[in-house]
BAVEX-991678 format. One record per residue: residue in three letters; x, y, z of N, C-alpha, C in turn. Coordinates in steps of 0.1 Angstrom, whole numbers, plus 2048, in hexadecimal, padded with zeros to 3 digits. Each point is the difference from the previous one (the first is absolute). Layout:
<pafis>
ALAXYZXYZXYZ
...
</pafis>
This chain:
<pafis>
UNK9351B7EE37FF7F37FA80C7F8804
UNK7FF7F380380C7F88038097FF7F4
UNK80E8008028098007F67FF7F47F6
UNK7FD7F58057FF7F47F87F68017F4
UNK7F68088027F68027F68068077F3
UNK80980A8038068077F580A7F87F7
UNK8057F680680A7F77F97FA7F57F8
UNK7F28008007F97F67F87FF8057F2
UNK7FE7F77F67FE8057F27F38087FF
UNK80080A7F77F48087FF7F37F87FD
UNK8017F67F77F57F97FC7FA7F880C
UNK8097FB8097FB7F980C7F980A80A
UNK80680C8027FA80A8087F28037FB
UNK7FF8027F37F38047FA7F67F5802
UNK8047F37FE7F67F58027FC7FF80F
UNK8098028097FD7FF80E7F680B804
UNK80380D7FC7F880B8037F27FF7FA
UNK7FF7FD7F37F37FF7FA7F87F4805
UNK8067F58017F97F48057FC80280F
UNK8098068087FC80380E7F4809801
UNK80080B7F87F58098017F37FA7FC
UNK8007F87F57F47FA7FB7FC7F580A
UNK8097F88057FD7F680A7FA80680D
UNK80580B8057FB80680C7F28057FD
UNK7FD8067F57F38057FD7F67F57FF
UNK8037F67F87F77F57FE7FE7F880D
UNK80B7FE8077FF7F980D7F880780A
UNK80280E8017F78078097F28007FD
UNK7FD8007F37F17FF7FC7FB7F2803
UNK8087F57FE7FB7F38047FE7FE80F
UNK8098068087FE7FF80E7F4808805
UNK7FE80B7F97F48088047F37F87FD
UNK8007FA7F57F37F97FC7FF7F3809
UNK80B7FA8047FF7F38077FE80280F
UNK80880980680080180E7F880B806
UNK80180C7F97F980B8057F18007FD
UNK7FD7FB7F47F28007FC7FB80D7FD
UNK80980A7FD7FC80D7FD7FB8017F1
UNK7F48047FF7FA8017F27FE80F7FD
UNK8028037F47FE80E7FC7F48017F7
UNK7F78098037F58027F88038077F2
UNK7F77FE7F78038067F380080F800
UNK7F980680980080E80180E806804
UNK8077F780880D80580480B7FC7F7
UNK7FD7F97F580A7FC7F780780C7F9
UNK7F88097FC80680C7F9809808809
UNK7FB80280D80980780A80D7F9802
UNK7FF7F380280D7F88038098017F4
UNK7FB7FF7F48088017F480780E7FF
UNK7F880A80280680E7FF80A80280B
UNK7FE7FC80C80A80280B80C7F87FD
UNK7FE7F37FB80B7F87FD8098057F6
UNK7FA8057F58088077F580780C805
UNK7FA80880980780B80580C7FC809
UNK7FF7F680880B7FB80880B7FA7F7
UNK7FC7F97F580A7FB7F780880B7F9
UNK7F980B7FC80780B7FA80A80780A
UNK7FB80280C80980680A80C7F7803
UNK7FE7F380180B7F780280A8007F5
UNK7FB8007F38088017F580880D7FF
UNK7FA80B80480880D80180B7FF809
UNK7FE7FA80C80B7FE80A80B7F77FA
UNK7FC7F57FA80A7F77FA8078077F4
UNK7F98087F98078087F580A80A806
UNK7FD80680B80980980680D7F9805
UNK7FE7F480580C7F78048087FD7F4
UNK7F97FC7F58077FC7F480780C7FA
UNK7FA80C80080680B7FA80D804808
UNK7FF7FF80D80C80380880B7F77FD
UNK7FD7F37FF80A7F67FC8068027F2
UNK7F78047F78048027F280A80C7FF
UNK7FD80A80780980C80080E7FC806
UNK7FF7F880B80D7FC8078087F77F6
UNK7F97F77F98077F77F78078087F5
UNK7FA80B7FB8068087F680D807806
UNK7FE80580C80C80680780B7F6802
UNK7FC7F480380A7F58038097FE7F3
UNK7F97FE7F58077FE7F380A80B7FD
UNK7FB80D80280980B7FE80C80080A
UNK7FE7FD80C80B7FF80A80A7F67FC
UNK7FC7F47FC8097F67FC8098057F4
UNK7F98067F68088057F480980B804
UNK7FC80980980980B80480B7FB809
UNK7FE7F680980B7FB80880A7F97F7
UNK7FB7F87F780A7F97F680780A7F8
UNK7FA80B7FC80780A7F980A807808
UNK7FD80380D80A80680980C7F7802
UNK7FE7F380180B7F68018098017F4
UNK7FA8007F48088017F480780D7FF
UNK7FA80B80480780D7FF80B80180A
UNK7FE7FB80C80B80080A80C7F77FB
UNK7FC7F57FA80B7F77FB8088067F5
UNK7F98087F78088077F580980B806
UNK7FB80780A80880B80680C7FA806
UNK7FF7F480780B7FA80680A7FA7F6
UNK7FA7FC7F48097F97F680980A7F9
UNK7FC80D7FF8098097F980A806809
UNK8007FD80D80B80480980B7F67FF
UNK80B80380780B7F78007FD7F2804
UNK8047F67F87FC7F28038037FB80E
UNK80C8048058047FC80E7F880780B
UNK7FE80D7FE7F980780A7F17FC801
UNK7FA7FC7F57F17FD8017FE7F17FF
UNK80A7F87FF7FE7F27FF7F77FA80B
UNK80480380C7F87FA80C7F2805800
UNK7FE80D7FD7F28057FF7F87F97F5
UNK8067FE7F57F87F97F57FD7F2804
UNK8097F98067FD7F38057F57FF80A
UNK80080A8097F580180A7F38037FA
UNK8008097F67F38037F97FB7F47F9
UNK8087F87FA7FB7F47FA7FB7F680A
UNK8077FF80C7FC7F780A7F2805806
UNK7FE80D8017F38058057F57FC7F6
UNK8038027F37F67FD7F67FC7F1800
UNK80A7F78027FD7F28007F87FD80D
UNK80380680B7F97FE80C7F18047FF
UNK7FE80B7F97F28047FD7F87F67F8
UNK8077FA7F67FA7F67F87FD7F3807
UNK80A7FB8078007F38067FA7FF80E
UNK80280A8087FC80080E7F4809803
UNK80180C7FB7F580A8057F37FE7F8
UNK8017FC7F47F47FE7F87F77F5807
UNK8057F48047F77F78077FC80580E
UNK8098088067FC80580D7F580A7FF
UNK7FF8087F67F580A7FE7F37F97FD
UNK8017F47FA7F37F97FE7FB7FA80D
UNK80880080A7FB7FC80E7FE80C808
UNK80180C7FB7FC80D80680B806808
UNK80D7FD7FE80A80680880D8027F7
UNK80A80780580C8027F980A7F5804
UNK80C8017F980B7F780280B807808
UNK8037FB80B80B80680880E7FE7F9
UNK8027F57FA80C7FF7F880280A7F5
UNK7F48037FA80180A7F580380E806
UNK7FA80380C80380C80680F801803
UNK8067F580580E7FF8038088027F3
UNK7FC7FB7F58078027F37FF80F7FC
UNK7F58068037FF80E7FC809809809
UNK8007FD80D80980780980F7FE7FC
UNK8037F47FC80E7FD7FC8038097F3
UNK7F68017F78028097F480380E804
UNK7F980580A80280E80580E801805
UNK8057F780880D80080680B8007F5
UNK7FE7F87F68097FF7F580180D7F8
UNK7F58077FF80080D7F980880A808
UNK7FF7FF80D80780A80880F7FE800
UNK8047F47FC80E7FD7FF8078037F2
UNK7F88057F78068047F380880D802
UNK80C7FF7FA80980C8018038047F1
UNK7F980B7FC8018057F280F8047FD
UNK8057FC7F580E8027FD80180C7F6
UNK7F68057FA80180B7F67F580A803
UNK80180B7F97F580B8017F37FB7FB
UNK8007F97F57F47FB7FA7F97F6809
UNK8087F78077FA7F780A7FA80780C
UNK80780A8047FB80880C7F38077FC
UNK7FF8057F47F48067FB7F47F67FF
UNK8047F47FE7F67F57FE7FA7FB80D
UNK80780280B7FC7FA80D7F3806805
UNK7FC80D7FF7F38048047F57F97F8
UNK8027FD7F37F67F97F97FF7F1805
UNK80B7FA8048007F38057F880080D
UNK8028098097F980080D7F18047FE
UNK7FD8087F67F28037FD7F97F47FB
UNK8077F87F87FA7F47FB7FE7F680B
UNK8097FF80A7FF7F780B7F4804809
UNK7FF80C8037F48058087F37FE7F9
UNK8008027F37F47FD7F87FC7F1800
UNK80A7F88007FE7F28017FA7FC80D
UNK80580680B7FA7FE80D7F2804801
UNK7FC80B7FB7F28058007F77F67F8
UNK8057FC7F47F87F77F87FE7F3807
UNK80B7FB8077FF7F38077F680180B
UNK80080B8087F680280B7F28017FA
UNK7FE8067F57F38017FA7FB7F27FB
UNK8097F87FB7FC7F37FB7FC7F780C
UNK80880180B7FC7F880C7F3805806
UNK7FD80D7FF7F48058057F47FB7F8
UNK8037FF7F37F57FB7F77FD7F1802
UNK8097F98067FD7F18037F67FE80B
UNK7FD80B8077F67FF80B7F28017FB
UNK7F67FD8087F28017FB7FD80E7FC
UNK7F98027F57FC80D7FB7F2804803
UNK7F87F68037F280380480080080F
UNK7FB80C8067FF80180F7F87F5806
UNK8047FC80C7FA7F58077F1804803
UNK7FE80C8037F28058037F77FE7F4
UNK8068047F47F87FE7F47FD7F27FD
UNK80A7F78027FE7F27FE7F57FB80A
UNK80080480C7F67FB80A7F28057FC
UNK7FF80C7FC7F38057FC7FB7F97F3
UNK8097FE7F77FC7F97F37FC7F2803
UNK8087F98087FD7F28037F27FF807
UNK7FE80980A7F47FF8077F48047F7
UNK8028097F77F58047F77FD7F57F7
UNK80A7F97FB7FE7F47F77F87F5807
UNK8047FD80C7FA7F68087F1803803
UNK7FE80C8047F28048037F78007F3
UNK8068047F57F97FF7F37FC7F27FD
UNK80A7F78017FD7F27FD7F57FA80A
UNK80180480C7F67FC80A7F28057FC
UNK7FF80D7FC7F38057FC7FB7FA7F3
UNK8097FC7F77FC7FA7F47F97F3802
UNK8047F980B7F97F38037F2802803
UNK7FB80C8037F28038027F88017F4
UNK8068007F47F98017F47F77F47FE
UNK7F58017F97F77F57FD8077F57F9
UNK7FB7F38038077F47FB7FB7FC7F3
UNK7F78087F97FC7FC7F380B8027F6
UNK7FE7FC7F380B8007F680680E7FE
UNK7F780A7FF80680E7FE80880580C
UNK7FB7FD80C80780480C80D7F9801
UNK8007F37FD80D7F980180A8047F6
UNK7FB8037F48098057F580680D804
UNK7F880980680580D80480A7FE80B
UNK7FE7F78098097FD80B80D7FB7FB
UNK8007F77F680D7FB7FB80880B7F9
UNK7F98087F880680A7F880780B809
UNK7F880480B80680980980C7FA808
UNK7FF7F480480B7F980680C7FF7F7
UNK7FE7FE7F380B7FF7F780780E7FF
UNK7F880A7FF80680E7FF80880380C
UNK7FB7FC80C80780380C80D7F8801
UNK8007F37FB80B7F880080B8057F7
UNK7FC8057F48098067F680680D806
UNK7F880880680580C80680A7FD80B
UNK7FD7F68098097FD80A80D7FA7FB
UNK8007F87F580C7FB7FA80880B7FA
UNK7FA80A7FA80880B7FA80680880B
UNK7FA80380B80580780B80C7F9806
UNK7FF7F380280B7F880680C7FF7F6
UNK7FD7FE7F380A7FF7F680980D7FF
UNK7FA80B80280780D7FF80880480C
UNK7FC7FA80C80780480C80E7F9801
UNK80980780680E7FB8038067FB7F3
UNK8058097F78057FC7F380B7F6800
UNK80980180A80C7F78017FC7F2805
UNK7F47FF8067FC7F38057F77F87F7
UNK7FD8067F47F87F97F78077F47F9
UNK7F97F67FC8067F57F98078057F3
UNK7FB80A7FA8068057F480680E803
UNK80780180B80680D80480A8057F6
UNK80380D80080A8057F780D7F8800
UNK8057FC7F580C7F87FF80D809803
UNK80A7F980480D8068038088027F3
UNK7FA7FF7F58088017F380780D7FE
UNK7FA80C80480880C7FF80D800807
UNK8017F980C80C80080780A7F67F9
UNK7FB7F57FB8097F77F88068077F4
UNK7F88087F98058077F580A80B804
UNK7FE80680B80980A80580E7F9804
UNK7FF7F580680C7F88038087FC7F4
UNK7F87FB7F68077FD7F380780C7F9
UNK7F980B80180680C7FA80C805807
UNK8007FF80D80C80380880C7F87FD
UNK7FD7F37FF80B7F67FD8058037F2
UNK7F78037F68058027F280780E800
UNK7FB80A80780780D80080E7FF806
UNK8017F880B80D7FE80680A7F97F7
UNK7FB7F67F98097F97F78048097F4
UNK7F78087FB8048097F580A80B805
UNK7FE80580C80980A80680E7FA802
UNK8017F380580D7FA8028077FE7F2
UNK7F87FC7F68077FE7F380580D7FA
UNK7F980B80280480D7FB80D805808
UNK8007FD80D80C80580880C7F77FF
UNK7FE7F47FD80B7F67FF8098047F4
UNK80D7FF8028098037F57FF7F57F5
UNK8038047F47FF7F67F580B7F6800
</pafis>
């Protein structure tokens, strides 16, 4: 699906999908009656209705599979965001309990990286890619960690935990960037879209009397709702109501508060 679709409000996507499916079905039936002149006998009504319902069910199953894939990815995305924000907070606390001069640059770079995630990378992920400046901030953080010179035995014992937290942060960052990519395979989207289109085309063969038209509209409504659900669940970071960067903002606030408390404790009265 084109990226601009995902950045629309959910209600607008739903209206477009539902109205589009209903319009295609009714428009196809009107064209058949006006231009093709294809008439269906009453004996064939039952067969057409049965086959049409079968195609609708199959199309809805494919749309449900797309939606389920996106739903699972959305749940993983929320967990990734919480875990990465937690890793930032844990690394900030580990650095804060070290000597203030030794870890000052690393703490500043960690805060700069967190701000870059909020201000630069979040909008970039909504466009389907990462932020190079945020990668640079993360690399700078790693270099600042390598420059820490522990001055005591307790600080030297803490360094493995610091590096473990940094590597965990790298893994969570890569997982988050991977989650910003499409979660529904292109082949599945192609099959689902083709199946939905063929089903709408077949529904236009339904008889034009009141019962047939009512069935046509209801089936098209179901297909439109299923298509909307599948699109809404795909690409969690590109949705109009994508996961907010609030966990990172809270982690940044906690780091600043923790640093301020640590400085007050260590400062002489």
